[in-house]
C-alpha positions, 0 to 999 in steps of 0.5 A: 783801700784808699791811700793813707794821708801823710801829715806833717806838723809845723810847730810843736806847741799846744796846738801841734801836740793836739794835732799829733794826738788827733792823727792817732784817732784817724786811721786814714792818716799817718804822721810823717814828721814834726818841723820845729825852729827849736833844736830837734834833739831837745824834744822828746817825741815818738815822731821824727823831729826835723829842723824847719830849715830842712822842710823842703827835703820832705816835698813828695813825702808829705801830702798835707802840712798842718801849720800850728804857729801863732797868727800874730807872727808865725802864720803871716810868714809861714802860710804863704811861704809853705804854700809854695811847696806843700798843700797846707791847712792853718788856723789863722784867726786874726779876723780883720786880716783874713782877706789880706792873708787869703790873697797872699796864700792864694797867690803862692798856692795857685802859682804852684798848684797847691791847696791851702785851707786857711783860717779853720778851727772853731772861730774862724771855722765852725762858727763861721759856717754857722753864721753863714747858714743862719744868715742864709736861712734868716735874712731878716735878722741879726747875728751875735757871737760870744766867746768863752769863758775860756783861754784864747790861744791867739790872744795868749800868744800875742801877750807872750810876744810883748816885750817884757813878758815871760809868760801869759794867758788870756781869758775871753769872758762873755757878759751874761747880761748881753747873752740873755738880751739876745736870747730874748729875741729883742735884737739888741745893738751891742758894742764890743765892750758890752759883749766881752771882757778880756782878762790877762794873767801875765808873768813879767821878765826881771826888770820889766816895766809893768805899766808899760806892758799893761798899756801895750797889751790894752792898746794892741790893735785887733786883739785888745784895743776894742775891749775892756781888758784887765791885766793881772801880774802873777808869778810863774808858779801861780800861772802854772798852778791856777791857769794851766788848763785851756778850756774854751767855747762860745755861742753863735746866735741869730735872731730873726723874723719869718712869715707875714708882717714879721709875725714869728721870731726864730732863734738859731743857736750853735754852742761849744763847750771845750775842755781843751781849746788846742785839742779841739782846734787840732781835731778840726785842722785834721779833718780839713787836712783830709779835705785839702788832700781830696781837693788836691787829688781832684785837681783843685788849687789855691787858697780855700776857706771853710766856705769853699769846702764841701762838708762831705770831704771832711769825713773819712766815710764814703758818700754812700755811707754818709747818705745812709748813716747821717742824712 
């Protein structure tokens, strides 16, 4: 019988709670501890809650740490720091900064013989894989990614970090006209603003300057600056009543030509429709934690992305089972 993989969770927000739930659906894993910056005694959970200041005491007790902090502030620091001591998996999702983040985590993980799978979830993550496959199959073509309609955890976290913001949520909304133009096979050239709208619902702190907050959000690089962004100011009660759920989803499409004289148009489309963005993302992280553990057991080290992880390592099934049941 294979070893049960011991998992630690860093951060106990929506994503951390999603990972806790996902582990229960995977019999080959067990949750060892949840690490938090908050007072552990203030959190009610069935798993031991531990101050993140004491995390190094768990070296040797935890096979893989799943990092559930935000990409704006938490992961840039935690990713490289924790990769020195543990095998890790994270969902760093600031696309423009992934190469820089990879290098920092790779240096920490490689130097200390650990495996760190970065930037997984569904985008970056599963969508990235589908972009790669479609591009490889249809080299003469054009790729398009549409997100939403749904709540972006990373963008919502970025909003909440703005000075003067008490709480907030952000919806990414694809423009239907743009999606239909892609599905027609016409390979349109679309600007960022033509593809998506970003809609924010923000609760201000007492005395905060609404105009200043809106301007900072709209001009935030890597998050909102390139989009048409609408900011609504609402009360905490309205936010909880009307914006407490976290749906999301989206589509990756590639339209291309094959055959002599580019005679045939082919369209590849991969889509997700999610009731809970954090729970689905958490489920992807847990699958990649299994892969990280197996890669470490095979003697590998350093930072990895979804492009470096064989699909078979994600599944609890043996290679023989996969060939028989899924191939």
